[in-house]
Backbone as XML, in Angstrom:
<?xml version="1.0"?>
<chain id="A" units="angstrom">
  <residue number="1" name="UNK">
    <atom name="N" x="0.838" y="-1.168" z="0.000"/>
    <atom name="CA" x="0.000" y="0.000" z="0.000"/>
    <atom name="C" x="0.888" y="1.238" z="0.000"/>
  </residue>
  <residue number="2" name="UNK">
    <atom name="N" x="0.392" y="2.287" z="-0.578"/>
    <atom name="CA" x="1.147" y="3.534" z="-0.648"/>
    <atom name="C" x="0.437" y="4.608" z="0.160"/>
  </residue>
  <residue number="3" name="UNK">
    <atom name="N" x="1.204" y="5.293" z="1.018"/>
    <atom name="CA" x="0.652" y="6.364" z="1.841"/>
    <atom name="C" x="0.337" y="7.563" z="0.950"/>
  </residue>
  <residue number="4" name="UNK">
    <atom name="N" x="-0.887" y="8.112" z="1.011"/>
    <atom name="CA" x="-1.198" y="9.290" z="0.203"/>
    <atom name="C" x="-0.509" y="10.552" z="0.704"/>
  </residue>
  <residue number="5" name="UNK">
    <atom name="N" x="-0.035" y="10.555" z="1.948"/>
    <atom name="CA" x="0.622" y="11.739" z="2.503"/>
    <atom name="C" x="2.074" y="11.863" z="2.089"/>
  </residue>
  <residue number="6" name="UNK">
    <atom name="N" x="2.850" y="10.779" z="2.277"/>
    <atom name="CA" x="4.294" y="10.854" z="2.011"/>
    <atom name="C" x="4.716" y="10.043" z="0.791"/>
  </residue>
  <residue number="7" name="UNK">
    <atom name="N" x="3.781" y="9.309" z="0.171"/>
    <atom name="CA" x="4.028" y="8.519" z="-1.038"/>
    <atom name="C" x="4.997" y="7.359" z="-0.814"/>
  </residue>
  <residue number="8" name="UNK">
    <atom name="N" x="5.240" y="6.954" z="0.434"/>
    <atom name="CA" x="6.093" y="5.800" z="0.721"/>
    <atom name="C" x="5.249" y="4.536" z="0.761"/>
  </residue>
  <residue number="9" name="UNK">
    <atom name="N" x="5.876" y="3.409" z="0.420"/>
    <atom name="CA" x="5.182" y="2.132" z="0.485"/>
    <atom name="C" x="5.119" y="1.663" z="1.934"/>
  </residue>
  <residue number="10" name="UNK">
    <atom name="N" x="3.973" y="1.132" z="2.318"/>
    <atom name="CA" x="3.762" y="0.645" z="3.676"/>
    <atom name="C" x="3.604" y="-0.869" z="3.612"/>
  </residue>
  <residue number="11" name="UNK">
    <atom name="N" x="4.431" y="-1.570" z="4.366"/>
    <atom name="CA" x="4.302" y="-3.014" z="4.465"/>
    <atom name="C" x="3.457" y="-3.341" z="5.686"/>
  </residue>
  <residue number="12" name="UNK">
    <atom name="N" x="2.708" y="-4.424" z="5.603"/>
    <atom name="CA" x="1.826" y="-4.792" z="6.716"/>
    <atom name="C" x="2.617" y="-5.091" z="7.988"/>
  </residue>
  <residue number="13" name="UNK">
    <atom name="N" x="3.849" y="-5.566" z="7.863"/>
    <atom name="CA" x="4.663" y="-5.886" z="9.042"/>
    <atom name="C" x="5.070" y="-4.636" z="9.813"/>
  </residue>
  <residue number="14" name="UNK">
    <atom name="N" x="5.082" y="-3.471" z="9.165"/>
    <atom name="CA" x="5.495" y="-2.234" z="9.834"/>
    <atom name="C" x="4.363" y="-1.549" z="10.588"/>
  </residue>
  <residue number="15" name="UNK">
    <atom name="N" x="3.141" y="-2.015" z="10.423"/>
    <atom name="CA" x="1.998" y="-1.423" z="11.122"/>
    <atom name="C" x="1.918" y="-2.051" z="12.506"/>
  </residue>
  <residue number="16" name="UNK">
    <atom name="N" x="2.065" y="-1.213" z="13.537"/>
    <atom name="CA" x="2.097" y="-1.744" z="14.903"/>
    <atom name="C" x="0.749" y="-1.652" z="15.605"/>
  </residue>
  <residue number="17" name="UNK">
    <atom name="N" x="0.002" y="-0.591" z="15.405"/>
    <atom name="CA" x="-1.283" y="-0.418" z="16.077"/>
    <atom name="C" x="-2.386" y="-0.175" z="15.055"/>
  </residue>
  <residue number="18" name="UNK">
    <atom name="N" x="-3.546" y="-0.763" z="15.330"/>
    <atom name="CA" x="-4.717" y="-0.576" z="14.477"/>
    <atom name="C" x="-5.904" y="-0.223" z="15.348"/>
  </residue>
  <residue number="19" name="UNK">
    <atom name="N" x="-6.804" y="0.536" z="14.795"/>
    <atom name="CA" x="-8.066" y="0.839" z="15.462"/>
    <atom name="C" x="-9.191" y="0.487" z="14.504"/>
  </residue>
  <residue number="20" name="UNK">
    <atom name="N" x="-10.140" y="-0.280" z="14.985"/>
    <atom name="CA" x="-11.291" y="-0.649" z="14.171"/>
    <atom name="C" x="-12.433" y="0.290" z="14.535"/>
  </residue>
  <residue number="21" name="UNK">
    <atom name="N" x="-12.926" y="1.005" z="13.531"/>
    <atom name="CA" x="-14.043" y="1.937" z="13.725"/>
    <atom name="C" x="-15.143" y="1.565" z="12.739"/>
  </residue>
  <residue number="22" name="UNK">
    <atom name="N" x="-16.124" y="0.847" z="13.241"/>
    <atom name="CA" x="-17.189" y="0.380" z="12.358"/>
    <atom name="C" x="-16.637" y="-0.657" z="11.393"/>
  </residue>
  <residue number="23" name="UNK">
    <atom name="N" x="-16.805" y="-0.407" z="10.113"/>
    <atom name="CA" x="-16.261" y="-1.311" z="9.103"/>
    <atom name="C" x="-14.843" y="-0.937" z="8.692"/>
  </residue>
  <residue number="24" name="UNK">
    <atom name="N" x="-14.404" y="0.265" z="9.044"/>
    <atom name="CA" x="-13.100" y="0.763" z="8.614"/>
    <atom name="C" x="-12.008" y="0.413" z="9.620"/>
  </residue>
  <residue number="25" name="UNK">
    <atom name="N" x="-10.780" y="0.326" z="9.129"/>
    <atom name="CA" x="-9.604" y="0.090" z="9.966"/>
    <atom name="C" x="-8.699" y="1.299" z="9.820"/>
  </residue>
  <residue number="26" name="UNK">
    <atom name="N" x="-8.297" y="1.885" z="10.942"/>
    <atom name="CA" x="-7.403" y="3.045" z="10.928"/>
    <atom name="C" x="-6.062" y="2.656" z="11.528"/>
  </residue>
  <residue number="27" name="UNK">
    <atom name="N" x="-4.997" y="3.223" z="10.956"/>
    <atom name="CA" x="-3.652" y="3.002" z="11.474"/>
    <atom name="C" x="-2.789" y="4.188" z="11.096"/>
  </residue>
  <residue number="28" name="UNK">
    <atom name="N" x="-1.622" y="4.292" z="11.728"/>
    <atom name="CA" x="-0.704" y="5.398" z="11.453"/>
    <atom name="C" x="0.366" y="4.936" z="10.472"/>
  </residue>
  <residue number="29" name="UNK">
    <atom name="N" x="0.726" y="5.813" z="9.544"/>
    <atom name="CA" x="1.812" y="5.532" z="8.604"/>
    <atom name="C" x="3.116" y="5.478" z="9.403"/>
  </residue>
  <residue number="30" name="UNK">
    <atom name="N" x="3.939" y="4.441" z="9.238"/>
    <atom name="CA" x="5.190" y="4.364" z="9.993"/>
    <atom name="C" x="6.213" y="5.416" z="9.564"/>
  </residue>
  <residue number="31" name="UNK">
    <atom name="N" x="6.022" y="6.048" z="8.410"/>
    <atom name="CA" x="6.982" y="7.037" z="7.916"/>
    <atom name="C" x="6.622" y="8.454" z="8.347"/>
  </residue>
  <residue number="32" name="UNK">
    <atom name="N" x="5.374" y="8.875" z="8.098"/>
    <atom name="CA" x="4.994" y="10.269" z="8.364"/>
    <atom name="C" x="3.992" y="10.417" z="9.508"/>
  </residue>
  <residue number="33" name="UNK">
    <atom name="N" x="3.559" y="9.316" z="10.109"/>
    <atom name="CA" x="2.618" y="9.301" z="11.235"/>
    <atom name="C" x="1.236" y="9.855" z="10.893"/>
  </residue>
  <residue number="34" name="UNK">
    <atom name="N" x="0.890" y="9.932" z="9.627"/>
    <atom name="CA" x="-0.463" y="10.342" z="9.236"/>
    <atom name="C" x="-1.433" y="9.201" z="9.537"/>
  </residue>
  <residue number="35" name="UNK">
    <atom name="N" x="-2.625" y="9.533" z="9.973"/>
    <atom name="CA" x="-3.635" y="8.516" z="10.243"/>
    <atom name="C" x="-4.320" y="8.152" z="8.930"/>
  </residue>
  <residue number="36" name="UNK">
    <atom name="N" x="-4.293" y="6.860" z="8.598"/>
    <atom name="CA" x="-4.842" y="6.363" z="7.340"/>
    <atom name="C" x="-5.998" y="5.421" z="7.628"/>
  </residue>
  <residue number="37" name="UNK">
    <atom name="N" x="-6.893" y="5.297" z="6.651"/>
    <atom name="CA" x="-8.061" y="4.446" z="6.816"/>
    <atom name="C" x="-8.185" y="3.509" z="5.616"/>
  </residue>
  <residue number="38" name="UNK">
    <atom name="N" x="-8.459" y="2.232" z="5.909"/>
    <atom name="CA" x="-8.753" y="1.235" z="4.885"/>
    <atom name="C" x="-10.266" y="1.095" z="4.822"/>
  </residue>
  <residue number="39" name="UNK">
    <atom name="N" x="-10.813" y="1.122" z="3.622"/>
    <atom name="CA" x="-12.258" y="1.037" z="3.428"/>
    <atom name="C" x="-12.738" y="-0.372" z="3.771"/>
  </residue>
  <residue number="40" name="UNK">
    <atom name="N" x="-13.462" y="-0.502" z="4.862"/>
    <atom name="CA" x="-13.943" y="-1.800" z="5.320"/>
    <atom name="C" x="-15.016" y="-2.391" z="4.430"/>
  </residue>
  <residue number="41" name="UNK">
    <atom name="N" x="-15.846" y="-1.547" z="3.837"/>
    <atom name="CA" x="-16.885" y="-2.054" z="2.932"/>
    <atom name="C" x="-16.256" y="-2.702" z="1.706"/>
  </residue>
  <residue number="42" name="UNK">
    <atom name="N" x="-15.182" y="-2.121" z="1.212"/>
    <atom name="CA" x="-14.504" y="-2.704" z="0.052"/>
    <atom name="C" x="-13.888" y="-4.053" z="0.417"/>
  </residue>
  <residue number="43" name="UNK">
    <atom name="N" x="-13.373" y="-4.179" z="1.634"/>
    <atom name="CA" x="-12.802" y="-5.451" z="2.076"/>
    <atom name="C" x="-13.874" y="-6.530" z="2.122"/>
  </residue>
  <residue number="44" name="UNK">
    <atom name="N" x="-15.030" y="-6.198" z="2.662"/>
    <atom name="CA" x="-16.111" y="-7.178" z="2.728"/>
    <atom name="C" x="-16.660" y="-7.502" z="1.342"/>
  </residue>
  <residue number="45" name="UNK">
    <atom name="N" x="-16.717" y="-6.522" z="0.460"/>
    <atom name="CA" x="-17.163" y="-6.778" z="-0.915"/>
    <atom name="C" x="-16.168" y="-7.678" z="-1.641"/>
  </residue>
  <residue number="46" name="UNK">
    <atom name="N" x="-14.874" y="-7.498" z="-1.371"/>
    <atom name="CA" x="-13.854" y="-8.351" z="-1.983"/>
    <atom name="C" x="-14.025" y="-9.796" z="-1.527"/>
  </residue>
  <residue number="47" name="UNK">
    <atom name="N" x="-14.266" y="-10.000" z="-0.238"/>
    <atom name="CA" x="-14.472" y="-11.353" z="0.274"/>
    <atom name="C" x="-15.748" y="-11.972" z="-0.290"/>
  </residue>
  <residue number="48" name="UNK">
    <atom name="N" x="-16.804" y="-11.174" z="-0.416"/>
    <atom name="CA" x="-18.043" y="-11.675" z="-0.983"/>
    <atom name="C" x="-17.836" y="-12.066" z="-2.456"/>
  </residue>
  <residue number="49" name="UNK">
    <atom name="N" x="-17.077" y="-11.268" z="-3.197"/>
    <atom name="CA" x="-16.775" y="-11.603" z="-4.581"/>
    <atom name="C" x="-15.973" y="-12.885" z="-4.700"/>
  </residue>
  <residue number="50" name="UNK">
    <atom name="N" x="-15.028" y="-13.086" z="-3.773"/>
    <atom name="CA" x="-14.231" y="-14.313" z="-3.779"/>
    <atom name="C" x="-15.114" y="-15.526" z="-3.495"/>
  </residue>
  <residue number="51" name="UNK">
    <atom name="N" x="-16.050" y="-15.386" z="-2.548"/>
    <atom name="CA" x="-16.971" y="-16.486" z="-2.240"/>
    <atom name="C" x="-17.841" y="-16.798" z="-3.457"/>
  </residue>
  <residue number="52" name="UNK">
    <atom name="N" x="-18.328" y="-15.769" z="-4.147"/>
    <atom name="CA" x="-19.117" y="-15.999" z="-5.362"/>
    <atom name="C" x="-18.281" y="-16.680" z="-6.444"/>
  </residue>
  <residue number="53" name="UNK">
    <atom name="N" x="-17.036" y="-16.271" z="-6.575"/>
    <atom name="CA" x="-16.142" y="-16.882" z="-7.561"/>
    <atom name="C" x="-15.953" y="-18.369" z="-7.266"/>
  </residue>
  <residue number="54" name="UNK">
    <atom name="N" x="-15.720" y="-18.699" z="-6.008"/>
    <atom name="CA" x="-15.536" y="-20.103" z="-5.626"/>
    <atom name="C" x="-16.841" y="-20.896" z="-5.753"/>
  </residue>
  <residue number="55" name="UNK">
    <atom name="N" x="-17.969" y="-20.279" z="-5.404"/>
    <atom name="CA" x="-19.261" y="-20.969" z="-5.525"/>
    <atom name="C" x="-19.570" y="-21.286" z="-6.986"/>
  </residue>
  <residue number="56" name="UNK">
    <atom name="N" x="-19.336" y="-20.319" z="-7.853"/>
    <atom name="CA" x="-19.576" y="-20.545" z="-9.279"/>
    <atom name="C" x="-18.684" y="-21.627" z="-9.850"/>
  </residue>
  <residue number="57" name="UNK">
    <atom name="N" x="-17.430" y="-21.654" z="-9.417"/>
    <atom name="CA" x="-16.538" y="-22.701" z="-9.920"/>
    <atom name="C" x="-16.946" y="-24.062" z="-9.370"/>
  </residue>
  <residue number="58" name="UNK">
    <atom name="N" x="-17.479" y="-24.094" z="-8.140"/>
    <atom name="CA" x="-17.973" y="-25.356" z="-7.586"/>
    <atom name="C" x="-19.168" y="-25.881" z="-8.358"/>
  </residue>
  <residue number="59" name="UNK">
    <atom name="N" x="-20.069" y="-24.981" z="-8.738"/>
    <atom name="CA" x="-21.228" y="-25.388" z="-9.542"/>
    <atom name="C" x="-20.758" y="-25.917" z="-10.888"/>
  </residue>
  <residue number="60" name="UNK">
    <atom name="N" x="-19.767" y="-25.267" z="-11.480"/>
    <atom name="CA" x="-19.276" y="-25.726" z="-12.786"/>
    <atom name="C" x="-18.552" y="-27.063" z="-12.678"/>
  </residue>
  <residue number="61" name="UNK">
    <atom name="N" x="-17.867" y="-27.295" z="-11.570"/>
    <atom name="CA" x="-17.116" y="-28.538" z="-11.417"/>
    <atom name="C" x="-18.007" y="-29.717" z="-11.075"/>
  </residue>
  <residue number="62" name="UNK">
    <atom name="N" x="-18.908" y="-29.535" z="-10.089"/>
    <atom name="CA" x="-19.660" y="-30.667" z="-9.565"/>
    <atom name="C" x="-21.141" y="-30.625" z="-9.901"/>
  </residue>
  <residue number="63" name="UNK">
    <atom name="N" x="-21.624" y="-29.580" z="-10.506"/>
    <atom name="CA" x="-23.047" y="-29.487" z="-10.832"/>
    <atom name="C" x="-23.370" y="-30.207" z="-12.128"/>
  </residue>
  <residue number="64" name="UNK">
    <atom name="N" x="-24.657" y="-30.378" z="-12.398"/>
    <atom name="CA" x="-25.057" y="-30.984" z="-13.673"/>
    <atom name="C" x="-24.731" y="-30.040" z="-14.833"/>
  </residue>
  <residue number="65" name="UNK">
    <atom name="N" x="-24.644" y="-30.602" z="-16.017"/>
    <atom name="CA" x="-24.222" y="-29.823" z="-17.179"/>
    <atom name="C" x="-25.119" y="-28.620" z="-17.477"/>
  </residue>
  <residue number="66" name="UNK">
    <atom name="N" x="-26.447" y="-28.682" z="-17.330"/>
    <atom name="CA" x="-27.262" y="-27.481" z="-17.589"/>
    <atom name="C" x="-26.981" y="-26.337" z="-16.615"/>
  </residue>
  <residue number="67" name="UNK">
    <atom name="N" x="-26.397" y="-26.622" z="-15.466"/>
    <atom name="CA" x="-26.125" y="-25.574" z="-14.471"/>
    <atom name="C" x="-24.797" y="-24.868" z="-14.730"/>
  </residue>
  <residue number="68" name="UNK">
    <atom name="N" x="-24.041" y="-25.302" z="-15.719"/>
    <atom name="CA" x="-22.733" y="-24.696" z="-15.981"/>
    <atom name="C" x="-22.848" y="-23.223" z="-16.350"/>
  </residue>
  <residue number="69" name="UNK">
    <atom name="N" x="-23.861" y="-22.865" z="-17.116"/>
    <atom name="CA" x="-24.011" y="-21.466" z="-17.524"/>
    <atom name="C" x="-24.290" y="-20.585" z="-16.308"/>
  </residue>
  <residue number="70" name="UNK">
    <atom name="N" x="-25.077" y="-21.093" z="-15.352"/>
    <atom name="CA" x="-25.318" y="-20.358" z="-14.108"/>
    <atom name="C" x="-24.015" y="-20.214" z="-13.322"/>
  </residue>
  <residue number="71" name="UNK">
    <atom name="N" x="-23.250" y="-21.288" z="-13.231"/>
    <atom name="CA" x="-21.961" y="-21.229" z="-12.532"/>
    <atom name="C" x="-21.010" y="-20.251" z="-13.185"/>
  </residue>
  <residue number="72" name="UNK">
    <atom name="N" x="-21.007" y="-20.207" z="-14.505"/>
    <atom name="CA" x="-20.143" y="-19.270" z="-15.222"/>
    <atom name="C" x="-20.553" y="-17.825" z="-14.953"/>
  </residue>
  <residue number="73" name="UNK">
    <atom name="N" x="-21.865" y="-17.557" z="-14.946"/>
    <atom name="CA" x="-22.332" y="-16.192" z="-14.663"/>
    <atom name="C" x="-21.972" y="-15.769" z="-13.236"/>
  </residue>
  <residue number="74" name="UNK">
    <atom name="N" x="-22.124" y="-16.676" z="-12.278"/>
    <atom name="CA" x="-21.781" y="-16.365" z="-10.886"/>
    <atom name="C" x="-20.277" y="-16.133" z="-10.759"/>
  </residue>
  <residue number="75" name="UNK">
    <atom name="N" x="-19.481" y="-16.943" z="-11.460"/>
    <atom name="CA" x="-18.019" y="-16.765" z="-11.422"/>
    <atom name="C" x="-17.613" y="-15.411" z="-11.987"/>
  </residue>
  <residue number="76" name="UNK">
    <atom name="N" x="-18.178" y="-15.023" z="-13.105"/>
    <atom name="CA" x="-17.829" y="-13.740" z="-13.726"/>
    <atom name="C" x="-18.247" y="-12.581" z="-12.824"/>
  </residue>
  <residue number="77" name="UNK">
    <atom name="N" x="-19.447" y="-12.659" z="-12.251"/>
    <atom name="CA" x="-19.905" y="-11.597" z="-11.347"/>
    <atom name="C" x="-19.023" y="-11.522" z="-10.106"/>
  </residue>
  <residue number="78" name="UNK">
    <atom name="N" x="-18.692" y="-12.660" z="-9.531"/>
    <atom name="CA" x="-17.842" y="-12.677" z="-8.341"/>
    <atom name="C" x="-16.441" y="-12.186" z="-8.621"/>
  </residue>
  <residue number="79" name="UNK">
    <atom name="N" x="-15.877" y="-12.587" z="-9.744"/>
    <atom name="CA" x="-14.539" y="-12.118" z="-10.107"/>
    <atom name="C" x="-14.507" y="-10.626" z="-10.359"/>
  </residue>
  <residue number="80" name="UNK">
    <atom name="N" x="-15.526" y="-10.113" z="-11.039"/>
    <atom name="CA" x="-15.594" y="-8.665" z="-11.273"/>
    <atom name="C" x="-15.748" y="-7.884" z="-9.986"/>
  </residue>
  <residue number="81" name="UNK">
    <atom name="N" x="-16.588" y="-8.382" z="-9.082"/>
    <atom name="CA" x="-16.778" y="-7.723" z="-7.787"/>
    <atom name="C" x="-15.491" y="-7.741" z="-6.970"/>
  </residue>
  <residue number="82" name="UNK">
    <atom name="N" x="-14.817" y="-8.884" z="-6.930"/>
    <atom name="CA" x="-13.575" y="-8.987" z="-6.160"/>
    <atom name="C" x="-12.495" y="-8.076" z="-6.737"/>
  </residue>
  <residue number="83" name="UNK">
    <atom name="N" x="-12.392" y="-8.017" z="-8.055"/>
    <atom name="CA" x="-11.372" y="-7.174" z="-8.683"/>
    <atom name="C" x="-11.642" y="-5.695" z="-8.426"/>
  </residue>
  <residue number="84" name="UNK">
    <atom name="N" x="-12.898" y="-5.269" z="-8.607"/>
    <atom name="CA" x="-13.238" y="-3.858" z="-8.395"/>
    <atom name="C" x="-13.072" y="-3.461" z="-6.931"/>
  </residue>
  <residue number="85" name="UNK">
    <atom name="N" x="-13.472" y="-4.343" z="-6.018"/>
    <atom name="CA" x="-13.344" y="-4.030" z="-4.591"/>
    <atom name="C" x="-11.882" y="-4.005" z="-4.175"/>
  </residue>
  <residue number="86" name="UNK">
    <atom name="N" x="-11.053" y="-4.850" z="-4.747"/>
    <atom name="CA" x="-9.626" y="-4.855" z="-4.407"/>
    <atom name="C" x="-8.969" y="-3.548" z="-4.829"/>
  </residue>
  <residue number="87" name="UNK">
    <atom name="N" x="-9.347" y="-3.039" z="-5.988"/>
    <atom name="CA" x="-8.788" y="-1.761" z="-6.434"/>
    <atom name="C" x="-9.191" y="-0.635" z="-5.493"/>
  </residue>
  <residue number="88" name="UNK">
    <atom name="N" x="-10.445" y="-0.655" z="-5.026"/>
    <atom name="CA" x="-10.915" y="0.386" z="-4.107"/>
    <atom name="C" x="-10.293" y="0.222" z="-2.724"/>
  </residue>
  <residue number="89" name="UNK">
    <atom name="N" x="-10.101" y="-1.021" z="-2.316"/>
    <atom name="CA" x="-9.531" y="-1.293" z="-0.996"/>
    <atom name="C" x="-8.073" y="-0.855" z="-0.911"/>
  </residue>
  <residue number="90" name="UNK">
    <atom name="N" x="-7.337" y="-0.967" z="-2.000"/>
    <atom name="CA" x="-5.904" y="-0.652" z="-1.965"/>
    <atom name="C" x="-5.630" y="0.847" z="-1.893"/>
  </residue>
  <residue number="91" name="UNK">
    <atom name="N" x="-6.646" y="1.681" z="-2.166"/>
    <atom name="CA" x="-6.478" y="3.133" z="-2.042"/>
    <atom name="C" x="-6.750" y="3.552" z="-0.605"/>
  </residue>
  <residue number="92" name="UNK">
    <atom name="N" x="-5.721" y="3.997" z="0.081"/>
    <atom name="CA" x="-5.871" y="4.433" z="1.468"/>
    <atom name="C" x="-6.426" y="5.844" z="1.515"/>
  </residue>
  <residue number="93" name="UNK">
    <atom name="N" x="-7.215" y="6.121" z="2.536"/>
    <atom name="CA" x="-7.751" y="7.463" z="2.748"/>
    <atom name="C" x="-7.003" y="8.091" z="3.909"/>
  </residue>
  <residue number="94" name="UNK">
    <atom name="N" x="-6.554" y="9.323" z="3.727"/>
    <atom name="CA" x="-5.828" y="10.041" z="4.767"/>
    <atom name="C" x="-6.840" y="10.738" z="5.674"/>
  </residue>
  <residue number="95" name="UNK">
    <atom name="N" x="-6.883" y="10.341" z="6.957"/>
    <atom name="CA" x="-7.816" y="10.939" z="7.909"/>
    <atom name="C" x="-7.270" y="12.264" z="8.405"/>
  </residue>
  <residue number="96" name="UNK">
    <atom name="N" x="-6.028" y="12.273" z="8.864"/>
    <atom name="CA" x="-5.382" y="13.530" z="9.263"/>
    <atom name="C" x="-3.874" y="13.378" z="9.149"/>
  </residue>
  <residue number="97" name="UNK">
    <atom name="N" x="-3.231" y="14.494" z="8.861"/>
    <atom name="CA" x="-1.776" y="14.535" z="8.744"/>
    <atom name="C" x="-1.211" y="15.235" z="9.968"/>
  </residue>
  <residue number="98" name="UNK">
    <atom name="N" x="-0.055" y="14.786" z="10.466"/>
    <atom name="CA" x="0.546" y="15.501" z="11.592"/>
    <atom name="C" x="1.003" y="16.887" z="11.153"/>
  </residue>
  <residue number="99" name="UNK">
    <atom name="N" x="0.759" y="17.868" z="12.003"/>
    <atom name="CA" x="1.148" y="19.241" z="11.679"/>
    <atom name="C" x="0.067" y="20.011" z="10.959"/>
  </residue>
  <residue number="100" name="UNK">
    <atom name="N" x="-1.033" y="19.351" z="10.608"/>
    <atom name="CA" x="-2.133" y="20.057" z="9.936"/>
    <atom name="C" x="-3.273" y="20.243" z="10.932"/>
  </residue>
  <residue number="101" name="UNK">
    <atom name="N" x="-3.038" y="21.049" z="11.941"/>
    <atom name="CA" x="-4.033" y="21.309" z="12.980"/>
    <atom name="C" x="-5.171" y="22.149" z="12.406"/>
  </residue>
  <residue number="102" name="UNK">
    <atom name="N" x="-6.373" y="21.743" z="12.676"/>
    <atom name="CA" x="-7.539" y="22.502" z="12.208"/>
    <atom name="C" x="-7.769" y="23.682" z="13.145"/>
  </residue>
  <residue number="103" name="UNK">
    <atom name="N" x="-8.022" y="24.838" z="12.567"/>
    <atom name="CA" x="-8.272" y="26.025" z="13.378"/>
    <atom name="C" x="-9.731" y="26.049" z="13.791"/>
  </residue>
  <residue number="104" name="UNK">
    <atom name="N" x="-9.969" y="26.322" z="15.063"/>
    <atom name="CA" x="-11.344" y="26.359" z="15.566"/>
    <atom name="C" x="-11.771" y="27.762" z="15.784"/>
  </residue>
</chain>
């Protein structure tokens, strides 16, 4: 993942603390200490797409021959959902940057 604040790559091993807020996960960038957020809805959509992809392939493998077209449609829908959600999930959102104090 790439930090939108400092443009450095962040490895999962360098993240020490996480906060779960609803569906989203927040953590601090190890380089610039900006608070970043991972879109939790996209993560769940990616998992749902993967389950659909596997379900469709199971229908195609073990189902009767007339059900293959249904399995293929489910596989394509699941793969498209997983791919689109993965692209959205990999974009981190910057919640706040250090040194950017909001004036009240």
